[in-house]
SERO-4910 file (N, C-alpha, C, O; in steps of 0.05 Angstrom, whole numbers):
BEGIN
 pado doro    nc1    nc2    nc3   cac1   cac2   cac3    cc1    cc2    cc3    oc1    oc2    oc3
  Met    A   1615    715  -3145   1604    734  -3125   1625    755  -3119   1649    750  -3119
  Leu    A   1615    779  -3114   1632    802  -3108   1628    811  -3079   1606    812  -3070
  Ser    A   1650    817  -3066   1648    829  -3039   1670    849  -3037   1692    842  -3029
  Ala    A   1664    874  -3043   1685    894  -3044   1675    918  -3027   1680    941  -3035
  Cys    A   1663    913  -3005   1650    934  -2990   1668    946  -2969   1689    934  -2961
  Val    A   1660    969  -2959   1672    981  -2936   1654    973  -2912   1631    981  -2911
  Pro    A   1664    957  -2893   1647    946  -2872   1630    966  -2858   1607    961  -2852
  Ser    A   1642    989  -2851   1627   1009  -2835   1602   1019  -2851   1582   1025  -2838
  Ile    A   1604   1022  -2877   1582   1031  -2893   1559   1011  -2891   1536   1019  -2888
  Tyr    A   1565    986  -2894   1545    965  -2892   1532    964  -2865   1508    960  -2862
  Ile    A   1548    967  -2844   1537    966  -2817   1518    989  -2813   1497    986  -2801
  Asp    A   1526   1013  -2823   1508   1036  -2820   1482   1032  -2835   1461   1041  -2825
  Val    A   1483   1019  -2858   1458   1014  -2872   1441    993  -2858   1417    995  -2857
  Leu    A   1454    972  -2848   1440    951  -2835   1426    960  -2810   1402    956  -2807
  Ser    A   1440    973  -2792   1428    982  -2767   1449    999  -2752   1465    987  -2737
  Pro    A   1448   1025  -2754   1468   1042  -2741   1466   1042  -2711   1484   1050  -2697
  Asp    A   1442   1033  -2700   1438   1035  -2671   1443   1008  -2657   1443   1007  -2632
  Arg    A   1449    987  -2672   1454    961  -2659   1483    960  -2649   1500    973  -2660
  Glu    A   1487    944  -2628   1514    940  -2617   1529    919  -2633   1519    897  -2636
  Phe    A   1552    926  -2642   1569    908  -2656   1594    901  -2639   1605    919  -2627
  Ala    A   1601    876  -2639   1625    868  -2624   1650    873  -2641   1650    866  -2664
  Gly    A   1670    884  -2628   1695    890  -2643   1694    916  -2658   1673    928  -2660
  Gly    A   1716    924  -2669   1718    949  -2684   1709    945  -2713   1715    925  -2725
  Ile    A   1696    965  -2723   1688    966  -2752   1703    990  -2764   1698   1012  -2756
  Asp    A   1719    985  -2784   1735   1006  -2796   1724   1015  -2823   1704   1004  -2834
  Asp    A   1736   1036  -2834   1728   1048  -2859   1746   1039  -2882   1745   1052  -2904
  Ile    A   1762   1019  -2878   1781   1010  -2899   1767    991  -2918   1756    970  -2909
  Pro    A   1766    996  -2944   1753    978  -2963   1766    951  -2962   1790    948  -2960
  Ile    A   1749    930  -2965   1759    903  -2966   1775    899  -2992   1795    885  -2993
  Gly    A   1765    912  -3014   1780    912  -3039   1781    885  -3053   1801    879  -3066
  Arg    A   1760    868  -3050   1759    843  -3063   1737    844  -3084   1714    846  -3078
  Tyr    A   1745    842  -3109   1726    844  -3131   1721    818  -3145   1709    817  -3166
  Asn    A   1732    796  -3134   1729    770  -3146   1731    749  -3125   1749    732  -3125
  Val    A   1712    749  -3106   1712    730  -3084   1704    703  -3094   1683    700  -3107
  Ala    A   1720    683  -3088   1715    656  -3098   1708    636  -3076   1717    640  -3053
  Pro    A   1692    616  -3082   1687    595  -3063   1714    583  -3053   1733    581  -3068
  Gly    A   1714    574  -3028   1738    563  -3016   1755    583  -3002   1773    576  -2987
  Thr    A   1749    609  -3006   1764    630  -2992   1748    639  -2967   1724    633  -2965
  Arg    A   1762    653  -2949   1749    662  -2925   1736    690  -2930   1749    707  -2942
  Val    A   1711    692  -2922   1695    716  -2927   1684    727  -2901   1677    711  -2883
  Leu    A   1683    753  -2897   1671    764  -2873   1641    761  -2874   1628    770  -2893
  Ile    A   1630    748  -2853   1601    744  -2851   1591    757  -2825   1605    756  -2805
  Leu    A   1567    767  -2826   1554    778  -2802   1538    756  -2789   1524    741  -2802
  Asn    A   1541    753  -2763   1527    733  -2748   1519    744  -2720   1531    764  -2711
  His    A   1499    732  -2708   1488    742  -2683   1493    721  -2661   1484    698  -2663
  Arg    A   1505    730  -2639   1509    713  -2616   1514    730  -2592   1524    753  -2594
  Asp    A   1506    720  -2568   1510    735  -2543   1497    763  -2545   1508    782  -2534
  Asp    A   1475    765  -2559   1460    790  -2561   1475    812  -2576   1468    835  -2573
  Lys    A   1496    805  -2591   1511    824  -2606   1515    813  -2635   1511    789  -2640
  Ile    A   1521    831  -2653   1527    824  -2680   1557    824  -2684   1571    843  -2677
  Phe    A   1567    802  -2695   1596    798  -2700   1602    797  -2729   1585    790  -2746
  Leu    A   1626    804  -2736   1636    802  -2763   1660    783  -2763   1681    789  -2752
  Asp    A   1657    759  -2775   1678    738  -2773   1685    728  -2800   1668    726  -2818
  Pro    A   1711    721  -2804   1720    709  -2830   1714    679  -2829   1724    664  -2812
  Val    A   1698    670  -2849   1690    642  -2850   1693    632  -2879   1688    647  -2897
  Lys    A   1701    607  -2882   1705    596  -2909   1679    593  -2924   1659    584  -2913
  Trp    A   1679    602  -2949   1656    598  -2966   1656    570  -2977   1672    563  -2995
  Gly    A   1638    553  -2966   1636    525  -2973   1632    509  -2948   1643    515  -2927
  Tyr    A   1615    489  -2950   1608    473  -2926   1608    443  -2934   1596    435  -2954
  Gln    A   1623    427  -2918   1625    399  -2923   1626    384  -2896   1648    381  -2885
  Pro    A   1604    375  -2885   1605    361  -2860   1620    335  -2863   1624    325  -2885
  Ala    A   1629    324  -2840   1646    300  -2841   1633    277  -2856   1647    263  -2871
  Trp    A   1607    272  -2853   1594    250  -2866   1594    254  -2896   1595    234  -2911
  Ala    A   1592    279  -2905   1592    284  -2934   1620    280  -2945   1624    270  -2968
  Lys    A   1640    288  -2930   1668    284  -2939   1674    255  -2941   1688    246  -2960
  Glu    A   1665    239  -2922   1670    210  -2923   1657    197  -2947   1668    178  -2958
  Ser    A   1634    208  -2956   1621    197  -2980   1631    210  -3005   1620    206  -3027
  Lys    A   1652    227  -3002   1665    240  -3025   1647    260  -3039   1649    264  -3064
  Arg    A   1628    272  -3024   1612    293  -3036   1628    319  -3034   1639    325  -3013
  Pro    A   1628    335  -3055   1644    360  -3055   1631    381  -3037   1607    379  -3031
  Pro    A   1647    400  -3028   1635    422  -3011   1613    436  -3026   1615    441  -3050
  Met    A   1592    444  -3011   1570    459  -3023   1575    488  -3019   1585    496  -2998
  Ile    A   1568    505  -3038   1572    534  -3035   1545    549  -3034   1544    572  -3026
  Asn    A   1524    535  -3043   1497    547  -3042   1477    527  -3029   1482    503  -3029
  Ala    A   1456    538  -3018   1434    521  -3008   1408    531  -3020   1402    555  -3019
  Ser    A   1392    513  -3031   1367    520  -3043   1346    527  -3022   1343    512  -3002
  Ile    A   1332    549  -3026   1311    556  -3007   1289    535  -3006   1275    532  -2985
  Glu    A   1286    519  -3027   1266    498  -3028   1271    476  -3007   1252    463  -2999
  Thr    A   1296    472  -3000   1303    449  -2982   1320    457  -2958   1328    440  -2942
  Val    A   1327    483  -2956   1346    491  -2935   1336    485  -2907   1352    481  -2889
  Ala    A   1310    485  -2902   1299    481  -2876   1294    452  -2869   1287    445  -2847
  Thr    A   1297    434  -2889   1290    406  -2885   1312    386  -2891   1311    364  -2881
  Ser    A   1332    394  -2906   1352    374  -2915   1371    367  -2891   1375    383  -2873
  Arg    A   1381    343  -2892   1399    333  -2872   1424    351  -2869   1434    356  -2847
  Met    A   1434    360  -2892   1458    376  -2891   1454    404  -2880   1471    414  -2865
  Phe    A   1432    417  -2888   1429    445  -2882   1410    453  -2859   1412    475  -2849
  Arg    A   1393    435  -2851   1374    442  -2830   1387    452  -2804   1378    472  -2793
  Pro    A   1408    438  -2794   1420    449  -2769   1432    477  -2772   1430    493  -2754
  Leu    A   1443    483  -2795   1454    509  -2800   1432    530  -2803   1435    552  -2793
  Phe    A   1410    522  -2815   1388    540  -2819   1376    548  -2792   1368    570  -2787
  Glu    A   1374    528  -2774   1361    533  -2748   1379    548  -2729   1370    563  -2712
  His    A   1406    544  -2730   1423    555  -2710   1447    571  -2721   1463    581  -2706
  Gly    A   1449    574  -2747   1473    588  -2758   1467    608  -2780   1482    611  -2799
  Arg    A   1444    621  -2779   1437    640  -2800   1457    664  -2799   1465    673  -2778
  Ala    A   1464    674  -2823   1484    695  -2825   1478    712  -2849   1459    707  -2864
  Leu    A   1494    733  -2853   1492    751  -2876   1519    755  -2889   1539    757  -2875
  Val    A   1519    755  -2915   1543    762  -2931   1539    790  -2943   1519    795  -2956
  Met    A   1558    808  -2938   1556    835  -2950   1569    835  -2977   1590    822  -2982
  Ala    A   1556    848  -2996   1567    849  -3023   1556    873  -3038   1536    885  -3031
  Asp    A   1570    881  -3059   1561    902  -3077   1545    890  -3101   1530    904  -3113
  Gly    A   1549    864  -3106   1536    851  -3128   1547    823  -3132   1563    814  -3115
  Trp    A   1540    810  -3153   1550    783  -3159   1553    779  -3189   1542    794  -3205
  Tyr    A   1568    759  -3195   1573    752  -3223   1557    727  -3231   1554    708  -3215
  Glu    A   1548    726  -3256   1537    702  -3268   1547    701  -3297   1552    721  -3310
  Trp    A   1549    676  -3307   1557    672  -3335   1533    663  -3351   1519    644  -3344
  Lys    A   1529    676  -3374   1508    669  -3392   1518    654  -3416   1538    663  -3429
  Lys    A   1505    632  -3423   1513    616  -3446   1503    629  -3472   1481    640  -3473
  Asp    A   1520    628  -3492   1512    637  -3519   1490    619  -3530   1494    595  -3529
  Pro    A   1468    630  -3539   1446    613  -3549   1454    596  -3573   1441    575  -3578
  Val    A   1474    604  -3588   1482    589  -3612   1503    568  -3604   1502    546  -3613
  Asp    A   1522    576  -3587   1544    558  -3579   1546    558  -3549   1558    577  -3538
  Pro    A   1535    538  -3534   1535    538  -3505   1564    538  -3493   1567    544  -3469
  Lys    A   1584    531  -3509   1611    531  -3499   1621    560  -3495   1641    564  -3480
  Ile    A   1608    579  -3508   1616    607  -3505   1599    620  -3483   1574    619  -3484
  Lys    A   1612    632  -3464   1598    644  -3441   1607    673  -3437   1631    679  -3441
  Gln    A   1589    690  -3429   1595    718  -3423   1588    724  -3394   1565    719  -3386
  Pro    A   1607    734  -3378   1601    741  -3350   1586    768  -3348   1591    786  -3364
  Tyr    A   1568    769  -3329   1554    794  -3323   1557    800  -3294   1559    783  -3277
  Phe    A   1557    826  -3288   1557    836  -3260   1529    845  -3254   1518    862  -3268
  Ile    A   1517    835  -3232   1490    840  -3225   1489    856  -3199   1503    849  -3180
  Tyr    A   1474    878  -3198   1474    895  -3175   1447    909  -3172   1430    908  -3191
  His    A   1442    921  -3149   1416    934  -3144   1414    960  -3162   1434    973  -3166
  Lys    A   1390    965  -3171   1387    989  -3188   1395   1015  -3174   1404   1034  -3187
  Ser    A   1392   1015  -3148   1399   1039  -3132   1428   1039  -3124   1437   1058  -3111
  His    A   1442   1018  -3131   1470   1014  -3123   1473   1012  -3093   1495   1018  -3082
  Ser    A   1452   1004  -3079   1453   1002  -3050   1467    976  -3042   1469    958  -3058
  Pro    A   1478    975  -3017   1491    951  -3007   1472    927  -3007   1448    930  -3003
  Leu    A   1483    904  -3012   1468    879  -3012   1474    862  -2988   1497    861  -2979
  Phe    A   1454    849  -2978   1457    830  -2956   1446    803  -2965   1422    800  -2968
  Phe    A   1464    784  -2971   1456    757  -2979   1449    740  -2954   1464    739  -2935
  Ala    A   1426    727  -2955   1419    707  -2935   1439    684  -2936   1443    673  -2958
  Ala    A   1450    676  -2914   1469    654  -2913   1464    637  -2888   1450    646  -2869
  Ile    A   1475    614  -2888   1475    596  -2864   1503    586  -2860   1518    583  -2879
  Ser    A   1510    582  -2834   1538    576  -2828   1541    557  -2805   1523    553  -2789
  Arg    A   1565    546  -2803   1573    531  -2780   1603    537  -2776   1619    532  -2793
  Phe    A   1609    549  -2753   1637    554  -2747   1640    559  -2717   1621    563  -2702
  His    A   1665    557  -2708   1672    560  -2680   1690    584  -2676   1715    581  -2679
  Pro    A   1679    607  -2670   1695    631  -2669   1717    632  -2648   1737    646  -2651
  Asp    A   1715    615  -2627   1735    615  -2606   1755    592  -2608   1772    589  -2590
  Ala    A   1752    576  -2629   1770    553  -2632   1798    561  -2638   1803    580  -2654
  Leu    A   1818    548  -2626   1846    554  -2631   1854    544  -2659   1870    556  -2672
  Glu    A   1842    522  -2667   1846    511  -2694   1818    509  -2708   1799    499  -2696
  Val    A   1817    518  -2733   1791    518  -2747   1784    489  -2755   1799    477  -2770
  Pro    A   1761    479  -2746   1752    452  -2755   1749    451  -2785   1741    470  -2797
  Glu    A   1754    427  -2796   1752    424  -2825   1724    428  -2836   1721    436  -2859
  Asp    A   1704    423  -2820   1677    425  -2830   1664    452  -2824   1640    455  -2828
  Asp    A   1679    471  -2815   1669    499  -2812   1665    511  -2840   1680    506  -2858
  Gly    A   1644    527  -2843   1640    541  -2868   1612    553  -2870   1596    551  -2851
  Phe    A   1606    566  -2893   1580    577  -2897   1572    573  -2926   1589    568  -2943
  Val    A   1546    575  -2931   1535    574  -2958   1515    597  -2961   1503    606  -2942
  Ile    A   1511    606  -2986   1491    627  -2992   1465    614  -3000   1465    595  -3016
  Val    A   1443    624  -2990   1417    613  -2997   1408    625  -3023   1410    649  -3028
  Thr    A   1398    608  -3041   1389    616  -3068   1360    609  -3073   1349    591  -3060
  Ala    A   1349    623  -3093   1322    617  -3102   1321    617  -3132   1341    624  -3145
  Ala    A   1299    608  -3143   1296    608  -3172   1294    636  -3183   1281    653  -3170
  Ser    A   1306    641  -3205   1304    667  -3218   1278    669  -3234   1266    649  -3242
  Asp    A   1269    693  -3239   1247    698  -3257   1251    726  -3269   1271    738  -3265
  Glu    A   1231    734  -3284   1232    760  -3299   1258    760  -3316   1267    739  -3325
  Gly    A   1269    784  -3321   1291    786  -3339   1316    772  -3329   1333    764  -3345
  Leu    A   1319    770  -3303   1343    758  -3292   1346    729  -3300   1368    718  -3300
  Leu    A   1324    716  -3306   1324    688  -3315   1340    685  -3341   1351    663  -3346
  Asp    A   1343    706  -3356   1359    705  -3381   1388    701  -3375   1403    691  -3392
  Ile    A   1397    709  -3351   1425    707  -3344   1431    680  -3330   1449    666  -3337
  His    A   1414    673  -3310   1419    649  -3295   1392    640  -3283   1375    656  -3277
  Asp    A   1389    613  -3279   1364    603  -3268   1362    604  -3238   1341    599  -3226
  Arg    A   1384    612  -3224   1384    615  -3195   1395    643  -3188   1410    655  -3203
  Arg    A   1387    652  -3164   1397    678  -3155   1401    677  -3124   1386    662  -3111
  Pro    A   1420    692  -3113   1422    693  -3084   1399    708  -3073   1389    727  -3085
  Leu    A   1391    700  -3048   1369    715  -3035   1381    740  -3023   1398    739  -3006
  Val    A   1371    763  -3032   1379    789  -3022   1357    800  -3004   1334    801  -3012
  Leu    A   1365    808  -2979   1345    818  -2960   1349    847  -2955   1371    857  -2954
  Glu    A   1327    862  -2952   1328    889  -2944   1338    890  -2915   1335    871  -2900
  Pro    A   1349    913  -2906   1361    915  -2879   1344    905  -2856   1353    890  -2839
  Ser    A   1318    913  -2856   1301    905  -2833   1297    875  -2833   1297    862  -2812
  Asp    A   1292    863  -2857   1289    834  -2859   1315    820  -2854   1315    798  -2842
  Ala    A   1337    832  -2862   1363    819  -2857   1369    817  -2827   1379    797  -2818
  Leu    A   1362    838  -2813   1366    838  -2783   1349    817  -2770   1358    803  -2752
  Glu    A   1324    814  -2780   1306    794  -2768   1316    766  -2775   1315    748  -2758
  Trp    A   1325    762  -2799   1336    736  -2807   1360    729  -2789   1363    706  -2781
  Leu    A   1376    749  -2783   1401    744  -2768   1395    739  -2738   1410    724  -2726
  Asp    A   1374    750  -2728   1369    749  -2699   1365    720  -2689   1349    705  -2701
  Cys    A   1379    713  -2668   1376    686  -2656   1348    681  -2646   1340    658  -2644
  Asp    A   1334    702  -2639   1306    698  -2628   1286    694  -2650   1263    687  -2644
  Thr    A   1293    698  -2675   1275    693  -2697   1272    663  -2701   1292    648  -2704
  Ser    A   1248    653  -2701   1243    624  -2703   1250    615  -2731   1249    630  -2750
  Pro    A   1257    589  -2734   1262    578  -2761   1238    582  -2780   1241    587  -2804
  Gln    A   1214    580  -2769   1190    583  -2785   1188    612  -2796   1181    616  -2820
  Arg    A   1194    631  -2779   1193    659  -2788   1216    665  -2808   1212    679  -2827
  Ala    A   1239    654  -2802   1262    658  -2821   1256    647  -2848   1263    659  -2868
  Leu    A   1242    624  -2849   1235    612  -2875   1215    630  -2889   1216    634  -2914
  Glu    A   1196    642  -2874   1177    660  -2886   1191    685  -2898   1184    694  -2920
  Ile    A   1210    695  -2884   1225    718  -2894   1239    711  -2920   1237    726  -2940
  Ala    A   1252    688  -2921   1266    680  -2944   1248    675  -2968   1254    681  -2991
  Gln    A   1225    663  -2963   1207    655  -2984   1190    679  -2995   1184    680  -3019
  Met    A   1183    698  -2977   1164    718  -2984   1175    747  -2986   1163    764  -2998
  Gln    A   1198    752  -2973   1206    779  -2969   1233    786  -2981   1244    808  -2976
  Ser    A   1245    769  -2997   1270    776  -3009   1266    795  -3032   1244    798  -3043
  Glu    A   1287    810  -3039   1286    829  -3061   1279    815  -3087   1292    796  -3094
  Pro    A   1259    825  -3102   1252    812  -3128   1272    818  -3150   1286    838  -3148
  Pro    A   1273    801  -3170   1292    806  -3192   1288    833  -3206   1308    844  -3217
  Ser    A   1264    844  -3205   1259    870  -3217   1275    893  -3205   1276    914  -3217
  Glu    A   1287    889  -3181   1302    909  -3168   1331    910  -3176   1347    927  -3167
  Phe    A   1339    892  -3195   1367    890  -3202   1371    897  -3232   1353    896  -3248
  Gln    A   1395    905  -3238   1404    908  -3266   1432    896  -3269   1444    889  -3249
  Trp    A   1441    894  -3294   1466    880  -3298   1479    890  -3324   1466    900  -3342
  His    A   1505    886  -3326   1519    892  -3350   1541    872  -3355   1551    860  -3336
  Pro    A   1549    868  -3380   1571    849  -3386   1598    860  -3376   1602    884  -3377
  Val    A   1615    842  -3367   1641    850  -3357   1663    833  -3370   1657    813  -3384
  Asn    A   1688    840  -3366   1711    826  -3378   1712    797  -3368   1707    792  -3345
  Lys    A   1720    779  -3386   1722    751  -3379   1745    745  -3360   1749    723  -3351
  Lys    A   1761    766  -3354   1783    762  -3335   1772    754  -3307   1787    743  -3291
  Val    A   1746    759  -3302   1735    752  -3277   1735    721  -3273   1731    711  -3251
  Gly    A   1739    706  -3295   1739    677  -3293   1763    666  -3279   1764    642  -3273
  Ser    A   1784    683  -3275   1808    674  -3261   1810    688  -3233   1808    712  -3232
  Ile    A   1813    672  -3212   1815    684  -3186   1840    700  -3182   1843    714  -3162
  Arg    A   1859    697  -3200   1884    713  -3199   1878    743  -3204   1893    760  -3196
  Asn    A   1855    748  -3218   1848    775  -3224   1828    785  -3202   1808    771  -3196
  Asn    A   1833    808  -3191   1817    816  -3168   1814    847  -3166   1809    857  -3144
  Gly    A   1817    861  -3188   1816    890  -3188   1789    902  -3194   1771    888  -3203
  Phe    A   1787    928  -3190   1762    942  -3195   1753    940  -3224   1729    942  -3230
  Glu    A   1772    937  -3242   1765    936  -3270   1746    913  -3277   1733    913  -3298
  Leu    A   1745    893  -3260   1728    870  -3265   1698    877  -3265   1683    863  -3279
  Ile    A   1690    897  -3251   1662    904  -3250   1655    926  -3270   1631    933  -3273
  Glu    A   1674    937  -3284   1669    958  -3303   1654    947  -3328   1662    926  -3338
  Pro    A   1634    961  -3337   1618    950  -3360   1634    950  -3386   1650    968  -3391
  Ile    A   1629    930  -3402   1639    930  -3430   1616    933  -3449   1619    929  -3473
  Gly    A   1593    940  -3438   1569    944  -3454   1549    959  -3437   1554    964  -3414
  Asp    A   1526    966  -3449   1505    981  -3434   1491    963  -3413   1488    939  -3418
  Pro    A   1483    975  -3390   1469    959  -3371   1442    950  -3380   1429    963  -3397
  Ile    A   1432    927  -3370   1406    916  -3377   1389    921  -3352   1395    912  -3330
  Ile    A   1366    935  -3356   1349    942  -3333   1323    926  -3335   1305    929  -3318
***
């Protein structure tokens, strides 16, 4: 997943008239290879304001850790509203992840051991808002071990299915705001996720350098194409 946005640009696209808590600057985050387990800025709604907080990508409640289940980084839309692990987060911790695009690895049809990474982004190059769910304590002096967030995913179809069988749920700004709003019921949030996310036909992708496979690499060159885009 990529998150290399300028926060103020994303806020302006999301809703320039809404009140945001704290300062929003024009300094690029400059992260072109965001990895699970790292802290990522997520948008969340509380106290009638929208906040931008750094939260770990990955969620592992205490009971899952005791049973030695690894941290989860994604939540399936098919079960996010009903599963023991994700239902509380879905009902009370909906959030948004800002991004320019994301990476997926495609297996070679002849040799599955060979994989090629692709960078996937909106055809209009517009900012992306991934539907996410989270649990965290913004005012805690020490960050609890089970704080974190996951990105909500759905099944791929159309041409995007050739790259990967799952995709993050991308919401248009108006739907993203409604998803984020604490007053939006879980039933309505599920409807938004199931029926109103951006379809695969709105995206294109191109192959990128395999250096993206190492989190030590984090420069702009990772998103540069090494071949023609696929539309």
